[in-house]
C-alpha positions in Angstrom: 0.0 0.0 0.0 1.5 3.3 -1.1 1.6 6.4 1.0 -1.3 8.0 -0.9 -3.6 5.0 -0.2 -2.5 4.8 3.4 -3.3 8.5 4.0 -6.7 8.1 2.3 -7.4 5.1 4.4 -6.5 6.9 7.6 -8.7 9.8 6.7 -11.6 7.4 6.0 -11.0 5.8 9.4 -11.3 9.3 11.0 -14.6 9.9 9.2 -15.9 6.5 10.3 -14.9 7.3 13.9 -16.9 10.6 13.6 -19.9 8.5 12.5 -19.6 6.2 15.5 -19.3 9.1 17.9 -22.3 10.9 16.4 -24.3 7.7 16.3 -23.7 7.1 20.0 -24.5 10.7 20.9 -27.7 10.5 18.8 -28.8 7.4 20.7 -28.7 9.4 23.9 -30.6 12.5 22.7 -34.3 13.0 22.1 -37.5 13.8 23.9 -36.7 10.8 26.1 -33.1 11.2 27.2 -31.2 7.9 27.8 -27.9 8.1 29.7 -24.8 6.6 27.9 -24.5 3.9 30.6 -28.1 2.9 30.1 -27.6 2.7 26.3 -24.7 0.3 26.8 -26.8 -1.7 29.3 -29.7 -1.9 26.9 -27.4 -3.2 24.1 -26.1 -5.8 26.5 -29.7 -6.9 27.1 -30.0 -5.7 30.7 -31.7 -2.4 30.1 -35.3 -1.4 31.0 -38.2 -2.2 28.7 -38.7 1.5 28.0 -35.1 2.0 26.9 -35.3 -1.1 24.7 -38.4 0.1 23.0 -37.1 3.7 22.4 -33.7 2.5 21.1 -34.6 -0.6 19.0 -38.0 0.4 17.7 -37.6 4.2 17.2 -34.1 5.5 17.2 -32.0 2.7 15.7 -34.0 2.1 12.6 -34.2 5.8 11.9 -30.5 6.3 12.4 -29.6 3.3 10.2 -31.8 4.7 7.5 -30.1 8.1 7.7 -26.7 6.4 7.2 -28.0 4.4 4.2 -29.6 7.4 2.6 -26.6 9.6 3.2 -24.3 7.1 1.6 -26.6 6.5 -1.3 -27.2 10.1 -2.2 -23.6 11.0 -1.8 -22.4 8.3 -4.2 -25.2 9.1 -6.6 -24.0 12.7 -6.7 -20.4 11.6 -7.2 -21.5 9.5 -10.2 -23.5 12.3 -11.8 -20.6 14.8 -11.3 -18.2 12.4 -13.1 -20.3 11.3 -16.0 -21.5 14.8 -16.7 -18.1 16.3 -16.0 -20.0 18.9 -14.0 -19.2 19.7 -10.4 -22.6 21.2 -9.9 -24.5 18.0 -10.7 -26.7 16.5 -8.0 -29.8 14.3 -8.1 -31.9 17.0 -6.2 -30.8 19.9 -8.4 -31.2 17.9 -11.7 -34.8 16.8 -10.9 -34.1 13.1 -10.3 -35.3 13.3 -6.7 -38.4 15.2 -7.8 -39.2 12.5 -10.4 -38.8 9.8 -7.8 -40.9 11.7 -5.3 -43.7 12.2 -7.9 -44.1 8.5 -8.6 -44.0 7.7 -4.9 -46.8 10.2 -4.2 -48.8 8.9 -7.1 -48.4 5.3 -5.9 -49.5 6.2 -2.4 -52.4 8.4 -3.7 -53.7 5.7 -6.1 -53.0 2.4 -4.3 -52.7 3.3 -0.6 -55.0 6.3 -0.2 -53.0 7.5 2.8 -49.4 8.6 3.7 -49.7 6.6 7.0 -49.9 2.9 7.7 -48.0 1.6 4.7 -48.1 -2.2 4.6 -45.0 -4.4 4.2 -45.6 -5.0 0.5 -46.0 -1.3 -0.1 -42.8 -0.5 1.7 -40.8 -2.9 -0.5 -42.6 -1.6 -3.6 -41.9 2.1 -3.1 -38.3 1.9 -4.3 -39.4 0.4 -7.5 -41.9 3.2 -8.2 -39.3 5.7 -7.2 -36.8 4.1 -9.6 -39.4 4.5 -12.4 -39.8 8.2 -11.7 -36.1 8.8 -11.3 -35.4 7.1 -14.6 -38.1 9.2 -16.3 -36.6 12.4 -15.0 -33.1 11.3 -16.1 -34.4 10.4 -19.6 -36.1 13.7 -20.0 -33.1 15.7 -18.8 -30.7 14.1 -21.2 -33.2 14.1 -24.1 -33.9 17.9 -23.7 -30.2 18.7 -22.9 -28.8 16.8 -25.9 -27.7 19.0 -28.7 -24.6 17.5 -30.4 -23.6 16.5 -26.9 -24.4 17.7 -23.4 -22.8 20.8 -22.0 -22.6 21.3 -18.2 -24.6 24.6 -18.3 -27.3 23.1 -20.5 -27.6 20.1 -18.2 -28.0 22.2 -15.1 -30.6 24.5 -16.8 -32.6 21.7 -18.2 -32.4 19.8 -14.9 -33.8 22.9 -13.0 -36.6 23.1 -15.6 -37.5 19.4 -15.2 -37.3 19.7 -11.4 -39.9 22.6 -11.6 -42.2 20.6 -13.9 -42.2 17.6 -11.6 -42.7 19.9 -8.6 -45.8 21.4 -10.2 -47.2 17.9 -10.9 -46.5 17.0 -7.3 -48.6 20.0 -6.1 -51.5 18.9 -8.3 -51.6 15.4 -6.7 -51.1 16.9 -3.2 -54.1 19.1 -3.6 -56.3 16.0 -4.2 -55.2 14.6 -0.9 -57.0 15.1 2.4 -55.5 17.9 4.6 -53.6 15.5 6.9 -52.0 13.6 4.0 -51.2 16.9 2.2 -49.2 18.1 5.2 -47.4 14.8 5.6 -46.6 14.7 1.9 -45.3 18.3 2.1 -43.0 17.5 5.0 -41.8 14.3 3.4 -41.0 15.9 0.1 -38.9 18.6 1.9 -36.8 15.7 3.2 -37.9 13.7 6.1 -36.8 10.3 7.3 -40.3 9.0 7.7 -39.5 5.3 7.8 -38.9 4.9 11.5 -39.2 1.1 11.5 -37.1 -1.9 10.4 -39.2 -2.6 7.3 -37.8 0.5 5.6 -34.3 -0.5 6.6 -34.7 -4.0 5.0 -36.3 -2.4 1.9 -33.3 -0.1 1.4 -30.5 -2.5 2.2 -30.6 -4.5 -1.1 -30.4 -1.3 -3.2 -27.5 0.2 -1.3 -25.5 -3.0 -0.9 -25.9 -3.9 -4.6 -25.3 -0.5 -6.3 -22.5 0.8 -4.1 -20.1 -2.1 -4.8 -21.1 -2.0 -8.5 -20.2 1.7 -8.6 -16.9 1.0 -6.9 -16.2 -1.7 -9.5 -16.7 0.9 -12.2 -14.4 3.4 -10.5 -11.7 3.1 -13.2 -14.2 4.2 -15.9 -15.2 7.2 -13.8 -11.6 8.2 -13.6 -11.2 8.0 -17.4 -14.5 9.8 -18.1 -13.3 12.7 -16.0 -10.6 13.3 -18.7 -13.3 14.0 -21.3 -15.2 11.9 -23.9 -12.5 12.1 -26.7 -9.6 11.1 -24.5 -11.7 8.4 -22.8 -12.7 7.0 -26.2 -9.0 7.1 -27.3 -8.2 5.0 -24.3 -10.6 2.3 -25.3 -13.6 3.2 -23.2 -17.1 2.8 -24.8 -18.2 6.1 -23.3 -21.9 6.1 -24.1 -22.4 2.6 -22.9 -20.6 3.2 -19.6 -22.4 6.5 -19.2 -25.8 4.8 -19.5 -24.8 2.1 -17.0 -23.4 4.5 -14.5 -26.4 6.9 -14.8 -28.7 3.9 -14.0 -26.6 3.2 -10.9 -26.9 6.9 -9.8 -30.7 6.9 -10.6 -31.3 3.7 -8.7 -29.4 4.9 -5.6 -31.2 8.3 -5.6 -34.6 6.7 -6.2 -34.3 4.2 -3.3 -33.2 7.0 -1.0 -36.1 9.3 -2.0 -38.5 6.4 -1.3 -37.4 6.4 2.3 -36.2 9.9 3.0 -38.1 12.2 0.5 -36.4 15.0 -1.5 -33.2 15.7 0.4 -31.4 18.3 -1.7 -27.7 19.3 -1.8 -26.4 16.2 0.0 -25.4 14.6 -3.3 -23.6 17.9 -4.3 -21.8 18.6 -1.0 -20.6 15.1 0.0 -18.6 14.3 -3.2 -16.9 17.8 -3.0 -15.9 17.3 0.6 -14.7 13.8 0.0 -12.7 15.0 -3.0 -11.0 17.6 -0.8 -10.2 14.9 1.8 -9.0 11.9 -0.3 -8.4 13.3 -3.8 -10.1 12.7 -7.1 -9.4 9.0 -7.7 -12.7 7.2 -7.6 -11.3 4.0 -6.1 -11.0 6.0 -2.8 -13.5 8.8 -3.6 -16.5 6.5 -3.8 -16.1 4.9 -0.3 -15.1 8.3 1.2 -18.2 10.0 -0.3 -20.4 7.2 1.1 -18.9 7.9 4.6 -19.1 11.7 4.3 -22.7 11.5 3.1 -23.7 9.1 5.9 -22.0 11.3 8.5 -23.6 14.5 7.2 -27.1 13.1 7.1 -26.8 11.4 10.5 -25.5 14.8 12.0 -28.3 16.7 10.2 -31.0 14.3 11.5 -29.6 14.6 15.1 -29.8 18.4 14.8 -33.3 18.3 13.3 -34.6 16.0 16.0 -33.2 17.9 19.0 -32.8 21.6 18.1 -36.4 22.5 18.6 -37.5 19.4 20.6 -40.2 18.1 21.0 -40.9 19.5 17.5 -38.7 18.2 14.7 -37.1 20.0 11.8 -37.2 17.9 8.6 -33.7 16.7 7.9 -33.9 18.0 4.3 -34.3 21.6 5.6 -31.2 21.2 7.8 -29.2 19.8 4.9 -30.4 22.6 2.6 -29.4 25.2 5.2 -25.9 23.8 5.3 -25.7 22.9 1.6 -27.2 26.0 -0.1 -24.3 28.4 0.8 -21.8 25.8 -0.5 -23.8 25.5 -3.8 -23.7 29.3 -4.2 -20.0 29.2 -3.5 -19.5 26.6 -6.2 -21.6 28.6 -8.7 -19.5 31.7 -8.1 -16.3 29.6 -8.4 -17.4 28.0 -11.6 -18.0 31.4 -13.2 
């Protein structure tokens, strides 16, 4: 292992340590405070029934989902930034999250009739419907942005337009809901980890555990595609084929994350940039570093959202946006 890889590994170990510390702190915090010693006792099986219920049925599944969503959205953003050669690409900004959110709301509106009480089959079906919406959004963006190729500026502008169009369609379906479901849908679409049970964890695990390793396997193609289409083609890479495959990975990761966490914006933008500053641009280390950074950021944002105005909660998407929007503006200014 060369010095560069050793340094990158050490930095990822530090990020993982921050996740562990934040995870343990988050277990203690909430409307019902649980002392650190009681948390340890509960994990050892000698805690009270109340502590066991709070930790294992409410906090743990939510925190695990936050880690999975953070990793998935971060890696999705890293893929989009590489294949589009655009540092401003993000599944939320480009409208992919909005497309996934639209089909999820349509599914709930037509087949469930309510935002509450989703059955087991519905929980496992939601990521599939989110994938359909995310793929539709990605197809429209590239179809409309294509003009003898796709330029970064055109991609961003078309993505913002598609995002607005899907947002308008979402409002139409929300207006047909009863007032209670309308409010829940609004909160969820702003970014809210609403799946506070283990069913949502098990529904997300296959998507994250399949597409993250596949993305890591394609890291060498992401490295070459960063050099530009012509040079990548000259090096023997079938650019369009690899771009379509990698875009599907990004869309699948974003869609599954939206199904569980709603429209969390800017995380897919910020996490790859921070990871790139920490470990460098090589995707063999950038992909796992981005997953760790995204997981840490969303877990931290969820901890803040749950406790800042307790007993009321701030949707995690709002916390992420408050942190990510200034960074997005900075990147826009830097890009110009």
